KEKOL-746232 format. One line per field, with one value per residue (C-alpha): x, y negated, z; residue in three letters. Coordinates in pm, 1 decimal, always signed. Example, Ala and Ser with C-alpha at 12.3 -4.5 7.8 and 13.67 -1.06 7.14 Angstrom:
BEGIN
u = c(+1230.0:+1367.0);
v = c(+450.0:+106.0);
w = c(+780.0:+714.0);
r = c(ALA:SER);
END
This chain:
BEGIN
u = c(-9.2:+263.6:+446.0:+166.4:+150.7:+510.9:+513.5:+341.9:+550.6:+861.4:+729.3:+667.9:+1005.7:+1126.3:+944.6:+1060.5:+1385.7:+1260.2:+985.1:+1265.1:+1447.6:+1134.8:+1084.7:+1456.6:+1378.9:+1116.8:+1322.2:+1561.9:+1341.2:+1174.7:+1559.0:+1607.7:+1273.2:+1378.2:+1726.1:+1698.6:+2014.5:+2047.4:+2136.2:+2502.8:+2574.6:+2414.9:+2627.5:+2946.5:+2828.8:+2768.5:+3086.8:+3297.8:+3104.2:+3195.0:+3588.7:+3616.2:+3454.9:+3670.2:+4007.7:+3918.7:+3820.4:+4167.0:+4344.2:+4190.1:+4288.0:+4643.5:+4649.9:+4511.4:+4802.2:+5027.4:+4895.5:+5079.6:+5396.5:+5383.6:+5328.7:+5602.0:+5843.9:+5771.2:+5813.4:+6120.7:+6300.9:+6185.8:+6333.2:+6215.4:+6094.6:+5837.4:+5728.0:+5385.9:+5320.8:+5356.5:+5140.4:+4873.1:+4876.9:+4854.7:+4572.5:+4415.0:+4481.8:+4343.8:+4025.2:+3975.6:+4074.6:+3784.7:+3531.3:+3629.0:+3636.6:+3327.4:+3128.4:+3304.3:+3591.0:+3476.2:+3203.9:+3428.4:+3695.2:+3460.5:+3174.3:+3085.3:+2973.5:+2826.4:+3092.0:+3051.8:+3341.7:+3340.5:+3672.0:+3806.5:+3571.2:+3316.2:+3022.5:+2969.9:+2807.0:+2829.0:+2911.5:+2597.1:+2633.9:+2394.8:+2114.7:+2106.4:+2050.7:+2094.3:+1948.4:+2143.6:+1907.8:+1946.7:+2328.5:+2468.3:+2719.7:+2702.0:+3066.8:+3264.7:+3242.9:+3025.7:+3019.4:+3140.0:+3450.3:+3543.6:+3508.2:+3715.8:+4006.2:+4030.7:+3989.6:+4317.1:+4472.8:+4348.2:+4489.5:+4826.7:+4865.2:+4809.3:+5049.6:+5301.9:+5276.7:+5277.1:+5633.6:+5789.4:+5666.9:+5706.4:+5878.9:+5770.1:+5401.4:+5112.3:+4866.2:+4540.0:+4659.0:+4792.0:+4452.7:+4271.1:+4519.5:+4431.8:+4039.6:+4113.0:+4355.7:+4156.8:+3835.4:+3869.0:+4242.9:+4340.8:+4012.3:+4000.7:+4313.7:+4261.8:+3943.1:+4151.8:+4270.9:+4100.6:+3762.4:+3805.4:+3890.5:+4107.4:+4459.9:+4298.7:+4138.6:+4501.7:+4622.5:+4804.8:+4890.9:+4933.8:+4835.6:+4829.6:+4957.6:+5334.5:+5217.2:+4821.7:+4892.0:+5238.4:+5367.5:+5054.2:+5144.1:+5520.9:+5383.8:+5164.2:+5476.9:+5681.3:+5484.1:+5433.2:+5811.0:+5850.4:+5588.6:+5693.7:+6035.3:+6303.8:+6333.7:+6505.7:+6900.5:+6868.8:+7063.4:+7350.7:+7419.8:+7761.9:+7613.7:+7629.3:+7367.2:+7305.8:+7209.1:+6861.6:+6882.0:+6585.1:+6518.7:+6424.5:+6574.0:+6416.0:+6081.3:+6145.0:+6276.5:+5938.3:+5747.4:+5947.6:+5850.1:+5475.6:+5499.1:+5628.2:+5369.2:+5073.4:+5207.2:+5141.3:+4739.5:+4837.2:+4928.1:+4767.8:+4453.6:+4497.3:+4404.7:+4049.7:+3986.5:+3979.4:+3701.2:+3921.8:+4203.6:+4418.2:+4320.9:+4455.7:+4767.2:+4790.3:+4747.3:+5018.7:+5265.7:+5201.3:+5304.3:+5618.6:+5719.5:+5631.3:+5846.1:+6163.5:+6116.8:+6152.6:+6427.3:+6620.5:+6547.9:+6725.9:+7021.0:+7113.3:+7049.2:+7282.3:+7590.3:+7550.5:+7557.4:+7862.0:+8021.6:+7950.1:+7983.7:+8229.3:+7943.1:+7576.2:+7330.7:+7003.1:+6780.6:+6880.0:+6806.4:+6476.6:+6406.0:+6560.2:+6305.9:+6056.8:+6167.7:+6161.9:+5820.0:+5717.6:+5882.9:+5693.5:+5352.3:+5301.0:+5303.5:+5385.2:+5208.2:+5384.8:+5747.2:+5935.6:+6121.6:+6436.1:+6296.3:+6109.4:+6422.1:+6585.5:+6330.2:+6351.3:+6715.5:+6678.8:+6404.4:+6686.5:+6966.0:+6744.9:+6669.1:+7024.1:+7151.0:+6833.2:+6839.8:+7129.9:+7029.0:+6729.7:+6964.8:+7163.8:+6853.7:+6751.8:+6430.0:+6394.3:+6202.2:+6245.4:+6169.6:+6275.6:+5934.3:+5992.6:+6272.8:+6093.6:+5753.4:+5769.4:+6148.8:+6066.6:+5722.1:+5815.8:+6072.8:+5815.4:+5567.8:+5804.6:+5945.3:+5629.5:+5721.7:+5970.9:+5736.1:+5386.4:+5342.0:+5000.6:+5236.3:+5351.5:+5623.7:+5438.0:+5130.4:+5325.5:+5489.1:+5148.7:+5014.5:+5338.0:+5314.6:+4933.4:+4905.1:+5218.5:+5098.5:+4783.0:+4865.4:+5153.2:+4957.3:+4656.7:+4832.9:+5057.2:+4740.5:+4585.7:+4920.8:+4908.7:+4597.6:+4651.2:+4974.2:+4793.5:+4496.3:+4610.8:+4975.8:+5141.6:+5463.0:+5533.2:+5798.1:+6149.4:+6124.0:+5899.0:+6045.4:+6371.6:+6147.7:+5957.6:+5628.6:+5494.9:+5536.8:+5459.3:+5176.9:+5030.9:+5185.6:+5233.2:+5559.3:+5615.4:+5942.7:+5890.0:+6127.1:+6396.9:+6315.5:+6312.1:+6607.4);
v = c(-9.8:-232.3:-127.0:-258.0:-581.0:-653.4:-544.7:-908.1:-1093.3:-898.8:-963.8:-1316.1:-1384.4:-1223.5:-1442.3:-1782.6:-1792.4:-1723.0:-2000.6:-2227.2:-2147.9:-2212.4:-2548.9:-2643.1:-2517.1:-2733.1:-3054.6:-2962.0:-2925.6:-3280.8:-3440.7:-3291.5:-3438.5:-3801.4:-3827.2:-3643.5:-3423.2:-3076.7:-2904.1:-2848.4:-3196.6:-3371.7:-3126.0:-3251.1:-3614.3:-3560.0:-3399.9:-3664.4:-3917.9:-3713.5:-3674.9:-4052.1:-4200.3:-3913.8:-4059.5:-4426.9:-4312.8:-4155.5:-4386.7:-4627.8:-4508.4:-4451.2:-4842.0:-4924.6:-4761.9:-5001.1:-5260.2:-5068.2:-5067.7:-5438.7:-5497.9:-5265.8:-5404.2:-5790.9:-5697.7:-5527.7:-5780.7:-6115.7:-6182.6:-6044.8:-6402.3:-6365.1:-5993.2:-6038.3:-6349.2:-6100.8:-5860.2:-6054.1:-6224.7:-5884.7:-5769.8:-6066.6:-6133.2:-5782.4:-5839.3:-6186.7:-6040.4:-5793.0:-6054.1:-6301.8:-6003.7:-5873.4:-6219.3:-6361.6:-6219.6:-5852.4:-6008.5:-6316.4:-6028.5:-5817.0:-6036.3:-5687.7:-5956.6:-6204.8:-6503.2:-6874.5:-6954.7:-6645.0:-6454.0:-6699.4:-6748.1:-6505.2:-6570.7:-6616.7:-6335.9:-6115.2:-5723.7:-5488.2:-5149.2:-4866.3:-4784.1:-4494.8:-4172.9:-4303.7:-4062.0:-3974.1:-4138.6:-4478.3:-4490.3:-4809.0:-4592.7:-4234.3:-4203.7:-4405.9:-4422.3:-4569.5:-4892.4:-4837.0:-4657.8:-4906.4:-5195.0:-5025.6:-4945.5:-5308.4:-5457.0:-5312.5:-5429.1:-5798.6:-5765.9:-5644.1:-6011.9:-6147.7:-5945.1:-5999.4:-6399.4:-6321.3:-6187.3:-6467.1:-6776.0:-6585.7:-6751.7:-7105.9:-7114.3:-7171.1:-6904.8:-7067.4:-7263.7:-6950.6:-6760.4:-7064.6:-6992.3:-6633.7:-6699.4:-6908.6:-6665.8:-6338.3:-6512.8:-6707.7:-6741.3:-6381.8:-6250.6:-6529.0:-6434.5:-6053.4:-6088.1:-6212.3:-5881.1:-5593.6:-5789.7:-5771.3:-6171.3:-6343.6:-6178.7:-5800.9:-5933.1:-6053.7:-5701.2:-5761.1:-5483.2:-5439.3:-5043.1:-5112.2:-5459.5:-5536.5:-5910.2:-5894.0:-5798.2:-5800.6:-6120.3:-6288.5:-6247.2:-6357.1:-6674.4:-6791.4:-6679.6:-6881.3:-7189.6:-7165.1:-7106.4:-7482.6:-7648.4:-7506.8:-7562.4:-7324.5:-7215.4:-7446.2:-7395.4:-7164.8:-7396.1:-7623.8:-7970.5:-7827.0:-7549.9:-7266.2:-7017.6:-6880.4:-6512.9:-6450.8:-6094.2:-5889.5:-5741.2:-5364.7:-5193.9:-4858.0:-5026.7:-5220.0:-4858.7:-4681.2:-4986.4:-4897.3:-4544.9:-4601.6:-4813.8:-4551.1:-4311.5:-4580.5:-4634.1:-4307.0:-4426.8:-4767.7:-4643.0:-4289.9:-4409.1:-4676.1:-4382.2:-4483.7:-4125.3:-3764.7:-3613.2:-3406.5:-3177.9:-3444.0:-3728.5:-3502.1:-3431.4:-3817.9:-3879.3:-3603.8:-3782.6:-4081.4:-3972.7:-3825.2:-4136.4:-4351.2:-4162.1:-4146.9:-4539.7:-4599.8:-4362.0:-4539.4:-4889.9:-4754.4:-4564.9:-4894.0:-5137.8:-4874.1:-4873.1:-5248.3:-5392.1:-5153.9:-5278.0:-5677.1:-5669.1:-5402.2:-5192.9:-5079.0:-5298.3:-5106.2:-5406.2:-5437.8:-5042.3:-5084.0:-5371.3:-5199.7:-4881.8:-5140.3:-5327.3:-4990.9:-4919.0:-5262.9:-5225.8:-4921.2:-5034.7:-5180.9:-4896.5:-4555.6:-4317.3:-4345.9:-4304.5:-3987.0:-3923.5:-4053.5:-4378.1:-4406.7:-4391.0:-4640.8:-4862.2:-4861.7:-4881.5:-5221.5:-5355.7:-5240.9:-5431.2:-5740.0:-5778.4:-5750.2:-6009.3:-6280.9:-6232.3:-6413.0:-6685.1:-6772.6:-6882.4:-7088.8:-7253.5:-7289.8:-7097.7:-6904.9:-6607.5:-6419.1:-6074.3:-6073.5:-6079.9:-6285.4:-6071.7:-5757.4:-5889.0:-6162.0:-6094.6:-5723.4:-5751.2:-5966.1:-5702.7:-5440.3:-5602.1:-5667.6:-5292.2:-5171.4:-5247.4:-4998.6:-4681.0:-4807.6:-4823.5:-5048.9:-5303.1:-5598.8:-5838.7:-6148.0:-6033.5:-5933.7:-6287.6:-6485.4:-6279.0:-6333.2:-6720.1:-6719.9:-6568.4:-6743.4:-7062.4:-7040.5:-6845.4:-7110.6:-7419.5:-7310.6:-7192.1:-7507.1:-7739.6:-7531.9:-7542.1:-7910.4:-7961.9:-7773.7:-7954.0:-8291.0:-8194.8:-7994.1:-7903.4:-7580.1:-7573.8:-7533.4:-7758.5:-7730.8:-7657.9:-7406.7:-7211.5:-7225.1:-7076.0:-6839.3:-6799.7:-6518.2:-6779.5:-7089.6:-7009.9:-6649.8:-6676.0:-6283.2:-6143.4:-5830.4:-5718.2:-5899.7:-5646.8:-5775.5:-6141.2:-6117.3:-5928.9);
w = c(-8.4:+95.0:-231.3:-444.4:-269.7:-355.7:-724.4:-828.7:-615.0:-776.4:-1128.2:-1101.8:-937.7:-1269.4:-1455.4:-1306.7:-1448.4:-1784.9:-1747.6:-1631.8:-1969.2:-2191.0:-2001.7:-2087.4:-2421.1:-2479.9:-2328.5:-2597.4:-2859.7:-2784.6:-2745.2:-3074.7:-3217.6:-3065.1:-3161.0:-3505.6:-3396.4:-3347.9:-2978.4:-3084.3:-3233.7:-2928.2:-2720.6:-2896.4:-2846.4:-2482.5:-2436.2:-2607.4:-2378.5:-2095.2:-2225.4:-2291.6:-1982.4:-1772.3:-1960.9:-1829.8:-1488.9:-1475.2:-1626.4:-1429.2:-1093.9:-1220.9:-1328.2:-988.5:-816.2:-1028.8:-789.2:-479.9:-730.9:-790.9:-370.7:-308.8:-572.6:-484.7:-84.8:-110.8:-341.8:-124.9:+199.7:+476.7:+636.6:+303.9:+289.8:+454.7:+218.4:-84.9:+88.5:+154.3:-192.4:-390.0:-176.8:-214.2:-600.5:-699.0:-493.5:-639.9:-1005.0:-955.3:-887.4:-1161.2:-1425.5:-1358.9:-1305.0:-1640.7:-1782.9:-1879.9:-2172.2:-2233.9:-2341.1:-2526.4:-2707.9:-2902.5:-3184.5:-2957.5:-3013.4:-2906.3:-3179.2:-3400.9:-3331.9:-3062.2:-2798.4:-2653.6:-2450.2:-2089.2:-1854.7:-1577.0:-1637.0:-1633.3:-1594.3:-1731.7:-1527.2:-1248.5:-1438.7:-1733.7:-2028.5:-2322.2:-2575.2:-2363.7:-2394.7:-2564.5:-2734.7:-2718.2:-2910.1:-2658.7:-2281.4:-2012.7:-1924.6:-1561.4:-1713.5:-1943.3:-1690.9:-1425.0:-1681.9:-1825.6:-1486.9:-1409.2:-1719.1:-1591.9:-1241.4:-1351.1:-1533.2:-1178.3:-1016.2:-1263.1:-1172.7:-793.2:-807.9:-1003.0:-802.6:-451.5:-160.2:-183.4:-315.3:-110.3:-90.9:-165.4:-457.4:-578.6:-546.5:-717.3:-1025.7:-1049.7:-1041.1:-1344.8:-1499.6:-1455.6:-1529.7:-1827.8:-1948.1:-1963.4:-2115.1:-2411.5:-2556.3:-2510.5:-2720.9:-3005.4:-3032.6:-2846.1:-2861.2:-3239.6:-3303.8:-3538.0:-3436.9:-3509.7:-3818.1:-3936.8:-3834.0:-3516.7:-3356.6:-2968.9:-2838.1:-2444.0:-2414.4:-2438.9:-2554.9:-2459.1:-2099.2:-2007.8:-2246.6:-2128.4:-1719.7:-1835.2:-2015.7:-1673.8:-1507.4:-1675.2:-1656.6:-1272.2:-1243.8:-1399.3:-1207.4:-892.2:-898.5:-767.1:-398.8:-180.3:-158.4:-459.2:-733.2:-599.6:-767.8:-915.6:-1076.5:-803.3:-782.4:-437.4:-425.2:-217.0:-151.5:-131.7:+245.7:+143.4:-164.0:-84.1:-89.9:-422.6:-556.0:-443.6:-622.5:-934.6:-914.8:-822.5:-1152.8:-1390.1:-1243.4:-1323.4:-1657.6:-1797.7:-1747.9:-1882.2:-2198.7:-2216.6:-2170.4:-2406.0:-2651.1:-2613.4:-2657.8:-2551.1:-2721.2:-2970.5:-3005.6:-3206.6:-2934.4:-2644.2:-2833.3:-2917.9:-2516.3:-2445.8:-2683.7:-2532.7:-2205.4:-2338.9:-2498.6:-2224.0:-1998.1:-2212.2:-2272.3:-1910.5:-1872.2:-2157.5:-2027.9:-1681.8:-1837.3:-2045.4:-1737.1:-1565.8:-1784.8:-1907.2:-1537.8:-1450.0:-1764.4:-1698.4:-1280.0:-1236.1:-1020.9:-1128.4:-978.3:-849.7:-912.2:-1263.6:-1289.0:-1136.6:-1392.8:-1643.1:-1634.2:-1648.7:-1925.9:-2088.3:-1999.1:-2112.7:-2463.5:-2556.2:-2415.4:-2780.2:-2980.2:-2731.9:-2990.7:-3332.1:-3239.2:-3139.2:-2862.1:-2970.3:-3124.4:-2785.4:-2604.5:-2788.2:-2783.7:-2448.5:-2423.9:-2548.6:-2338.7:-2019.8:-2233.5:-2271.3:-1880.7:-1781.3:-2032.1:-1970.7:-1547.9:-1551.9:-1846.1:-1649.4:-1375.9:-1557.0:-1707.3:-1351.4:-1368.8:-1038.1:-1120.5:-736.5:-895.8:-1274.9:-1405.1:-1681.1:-1830.2:-1776.6:-1880.2:-2133.6:-2309.8:-2321.9:-2399.8:-2718.7:-2814.2:-2768.1:-2974.9:-3290.4:-3251.9:-3338.0:-3728.1:-3689.0:-3644.3:-3725.4:-4134.7:-4038.8:-3900.8:-4024.5:-3901.3:-3970.1:-3813.3:-3512.9:-3500.9:-3549.4:-3241.6:-3043.9:-3110.7:-3059.3:-2724.4:-2596.3:-2711.4:-2547.5:-2230.9:-2152.0:-2251.6:-2043.3:-1772.3:-1721.5:-1725.6:-1435.6:-1231.7:-1302.7:-1183.4:-878.5:-787.6:-865.1:-630.4:-340.2:-411.9:-437.1:-316.6:+35.6:+204.1:+208.5:+592.6:+573.6:+291.8:+531.1:+833.2:+610.7:+490.9:+695.3:+1007.7:+874.2:+621.0:+809.0:+1146.8:+1068.5:+1067.3:+864.4:+1068.1:+1420.1:+1596.3:+1400.9:+1421.9:+1809.4:+1869.5);
r = c(UNK:UNK:UNK:UNK:UNK:UNK:UNK:UNK:UNK:UNK:UNK:UNK:UNK:UNK:UNK:UNK:UNK:UNK:UNK:UNK:UNK:UNK:UNK:UNK:UNK:UNK:UNK:UNK:UNK:UNK:UNK:UNK:UNK:UNK:UNK:UNK:UNK:UNK:UNK:UNK:UNK:UNK:UNK:UNK:UNK:UNK:UNK:UNK:UNK:UNK:UNK:UNK:UNK:UNK:UNK:UNK:UNK:UNK:UNK:UNK:UNK:UNK:UNK:UNK:UNK:UNK:UNK:UNK:UNK:UNK:UNK:UNK:UNK:UNK:UNK:UNK:UNK:UNK:UNK:UNK:UNK:UNK:UNK:UNK:UNK:UNK:UNK:UNK:UNK:UNK:UNK:UNK:UNK:UNK:UNK:UNK:UNK:UNK:UNK:UNK:UNK:UNK:UNK:UNK:UNK:UNK:UNK:UNK:UNK:UNK:UNK:UNK:UNK:UNK:UNK:UNK:UNK:UNK:UNK:UNK:UNK:UNK:UNK:UNK:UNK:UNK:UNK:UNK:UNK:UNK:UNK:UNK:UNK:UNK:UNK:UNK:UNK:UNK:UNK:UNK:UNK:UNK:UNK:UNK:UNK:UNK:UNK:UNK:UNK:UNK:UNK:UNK:UNK:UNK:UNK:UNK:UNK:UNK:UNK:UNK:UNK:UNK:UNK:UNK:UNK:UNK:UNK:UNK:UNK:UNK:UNK:UNK:UNK:UNK:UNK:UNK:UNK:UNK:UNK:UNK:UNK:UNK:UNK:UNK:UNK:UNK:UNK:UNK:UNK:UNK:UNK:UNK:UNK:UNK:UNK:UNK:UNK:UNK:UNK:UNK:UNK:UNK:UNK:UNK:UNK:UNK:UNK:UNK:UNK:UNK:UNK:UNK:UNK:UNK:UNK:UNK:UNK:UNK:UNK:UNK:UNK:UNK:UNK:UNK:UNK:UNK:UNK:UNK:UNK:UNK:UNK:UNK:UNK:UNK:UNK:UNK:UNK:UNK:UNK:UNK:UNK:UNK:UNK:UNK:UNK:UNK:UNK:UNK:UNK:UNK:UNK:UNK:UNK:UNK:UNK:UNK:UNK:UNK:UNK:UNK:UNK:UNK:UNK:UNK:UNK:UNK:UNK:UNK:UNK:UNK:UNK:UNK:UNK:UNK:UNK:UNK:UNK:UNK:UNK:UNK:UNK:UNK:UNK:UNK:UNK:UNK:UNK:UNK:UNK:UNK:UNK:UNK:UNK:UNK:UNK:UNK:UNK:UNK:UNK:UNK:UNK:UNK:UNK:UNK:UNK:UNK:UNK:UNK:UNK:UNK:UNK:UNK:UNK:UNK:UNK:UNK:UNK:UNK:UNK:UNK:UNK:UNK:UNK:UNK:UNK:UNK:UNK:UNK:UNK:UNK:UNK:UNK:UNK:UNK:UNK:UNK:UNK:UNK:UNK:UNK:UNK:UNK:UNK:UNK:UNK:UNK:UNK:UNK:UNK:UNK:UNK:UNK:UNK:UNK:UNK:UNK:UNK:UNK:UNK:UNK:UNK:UNK:UNK:UNK:UNK:UNK:UNK:UNK:UNK:UNK:UNK:UNK:UNK:UNK:UNK:UNK:UNK:UNK:UNK:UNK:UNK:UNK:UNK:UNK:UNK:UNK:UNK:UNK:UNK:UNK:UNK:UNK:UNK:UNK:UNK:UNK:UNK:UNK:UNK:UNK:UNK:UNK:UNK:UNK:UNK:UNK:UNK:UNK:UNK:UNK:UNK:UNK:UNK:UNK:UNK:UNK:UNK:UNK:UNK:UNK:UNK:UNK:UNK:UNK:UNK:UNK:UNK:UNK:UNK:UNK:UNK:UNK:UNK:UNK:UNK:UNK:UNK:UNK:UNK:UNK:UNK:UNK:UNK:UNK:UNK:UNK:UNK:UNK:UNK:UNK:UNK:UNK:UNK:UNK:UNK);
END
C-alpha cells in the first residue's frame, strides 16, 4: 500500500528535470525569435562578451595595483621627512581621480559619436552602468564588454597619469592645490586628449597608433609633470648659484625597488588587457605575445641602464636601473604586439639608455624631478611612440609625430594654465623653511618614521 502511494511521487520527481529543460528550451526558442540568431551563435556572442569583460576586470585590478607601485616607488625615493606626504597624495589622488572620471571624464573620453566639436571635444555626462541583471538583448554592445569592466579598466589609466605627476613635484608642493590639479587633469584634460585617439577622434582618423599609451597616458603625464616642475620650481637647496647640484638621496631604496616590481607586474595588465578582446584563439595568443614582449622590454631597459650607469659613474646606480626598467616598459607600451622578443628587448634597452642620459640633463636645465618621472614617462614615451613604425607596417612616421606634438602641446599648455591659476589664487609651493623641516611635520603633523626623528 505504501509502495503504491510512492509511485506517483517518484514519477513526478523524475519528470521535473524534463519539465525544466522544456522551459529552458522554450525560453531559448523565444530568444532566438527575438534576436534572429540561433542558440550556437548566441552562445558564442555571450562567451565573447564574458571573456572580454573578464579581461578588462583582471587587467583593471592589475593596473590598480600599479597605484601601490607608484606609491612605494615615490615614497622610497623621497627623503624620510616627506614620506607620509607621498603616501597620502597617492591615496587621495586615486580617490579624486575615480570620482572625477566617473562624473565627467569617461564619457568625455569616449563620446561614441556624441561630439560637441567633431573629433576634438566630446560631451559631458556622468557614467551610467548597465541595469542590475541586464539581459542579453538589452546590452549596448554584445560584441565588446560590460560598461562597468570598461570603465574600471580605463579609470586605472587615468589615475596613472596623475601618479606620474605626483612623483615629479614631490617634496615642495602643497597637498590641496595638488589635488585641485588632479581633479582638472583626470576629469577634463586627460580625457579630452585621449578621446582624439582612443575615442575615435581626429588623431585616430590620421592613423596615429598608440596601442596602450606611451604618449596618450605616459607622455601625457610627463607633459603635465613638466609644466608643474617649471611653475613650482626646484626644491630648496637643490641647485647652487655656482651650478652645483645637491644630491637629495631617497630614504628607502628597498621600498622603491618593491614599487618598481609592482609596476612591472601591473604592466602585464596595462598592456595585455589593451588588446581589448579575449574571445578568440588569436586574441588569447596575442595577449600572451604582449605579456612576453612587455616583460622582455623591461629587462632590456634594466640591463641597458645597469651597464651604462656603470660605464658613466664607475659603479652601477640602483635608481637608474629601477627607472631603466620602467622606461623599457613605457617604450614598449605604444606597440607591444607586433615586435618579436628581440626587437622588444632592443626597444626597451633604448628606453633605459634614454633615462640614464636625460636624468642628468634635467639637472643641467635645473628642472627638479624628484623621482625621474619625466625622463621615464615623457622622453621614453616619445621614443616608444616613434618606435611603432619599426615593427607595425600600418604606422607612419608623420602620423606618429603629429600625435606626439598634438598631445604634448595640449597637455603642456592646459596643465601650465591650471598650475599658473592655482599658483596665483592659492599658492602651490610650501616655504623653504617648511621644506627644510619636512612636509610630514609642517603639512600633516604626522611622520612616517617617528622613532628615527626622536632618537
